[in-house]
N, C-alpha and C positions, 0 to 999 in steps of 0.2 A: 627469545625470538618471537616476533609477532606473527600471528596467523594471517595469511593472505586471504582476502575475501574476493570472490568473483561476482560480477554483475549477475542479477537474476532474470534478466530479460535479454532477448536476442539483440535489440538495439544497444543495450548496455554492453553486451559482449563485443559487438562490432565496434563500438566507440572506444572500448578499452584497448583494442589493438594488441597484437602479439599473443593472444590467448588461443590455444588450440581449440578445435571444435569439441573435443572430448570434455574440456573444462566447461564450455558453455552448456553442453548437454547435461553434464552432471549437476551443474548449478541450477539449471531450469527444472530438472527432474526432482530436485529436493524441495521445491516450492509447494504451493497449494494446488490441489486438484481443480479441474474445471468446475466441478460441482460446488466446491468450497468458494471459488471466486464468484460464481453466480449467486450463492447464498449471501455473500457479503454485499454484492451489488444490490440485491433485492432489499436487504436490510437498510442500506443507505437510501435507496429510492423511496422507501416507505416513511422516512423521517421528515423530509421537508426542511427548508432552510432555517425556519424559526427554531425547530428542535435542535438542529446542528449548532447554530450560532448561540444557543442558550447554554452550551456546555463548554466554554473555553477552558483550555489548560495551558500551562506554561511550558511543559516539556513531556516528552515520551518517557516511559519507564526505562531506566538504565539497564543495559546488558541484554536487551531483548532483540532478537533478529526479526526483521520485518519484511514482509512482501509488500510491494507498492503496486496498487491497481489504479490506473489513470481513468477517471470518469469525467474528465473535462468536457464541457459543451463546446461544439465547434465555434470558433470566433471569426468574426469578419476581419479583425485586425489584431495582430499580435500585441499591439500597444494597449489594448483595452481588455478588461476581464482578467480572470485569474485561472490558473490550473487548479483542478480539484483531484486530490489523490487520496485513496483509502489506504491506510497503513494497518496491516494485519499481522499479528505475531505468528511466526512459523513454529509449529510444535517441534521441540528438540527430538533428536533421533531416539532417545530413550522413552519418549512419550508415545511411541507407536504411531498409529494412524489417527490419533485423536484430533478432531476438528477444532479449529480456533473458536473461542467463545466471544471475543470482542474485537473491535476495531476503532481506529481514530480517523478523523478527517483532517486533511491538511489543505488549506487554501494557499496557493502560491501568491507571491507578491504581484500586485497589479499597479496600474498607474496612480490609483488613489488610495490604496490600502497596503500595509505591510503584510508579509506572510503571517498566517494565523493557524492555530492548531485547536482542534475540538475533540472531545470524547472523554472516556471511552463509551462506545455504544455496543449493546448486545447484538449478537448474530442469532437470528431466530433459528430454532431447530427445524431441520428438514424432516418432512413426514416419511 
């Protein structure tokens, strides 16, 4: 029997429909902390587009559960530009509260480019 996975964000929970609030709360609670999300955002912002695009990869590692962090710039039109999502491995329950060490960057499909994946990139240690 396959294990059912729940969306990790409130919009994802709402879109999934039919899932109780307790399932959404437990799924969201098992993700990254606010400090970890900010550390990943800071690491991404310090890279610049040339550094990101210089490390293309064909696929993510198999069997890794990921947290998705949307860092897309606001667009004037949905037909232009692409979404930018940071993909961060979520530590397994037996790993304790250990912080993730790396992340990938996913550029969504745009009008003139297919979806692309880059990484992995290190997450700088917080003081």
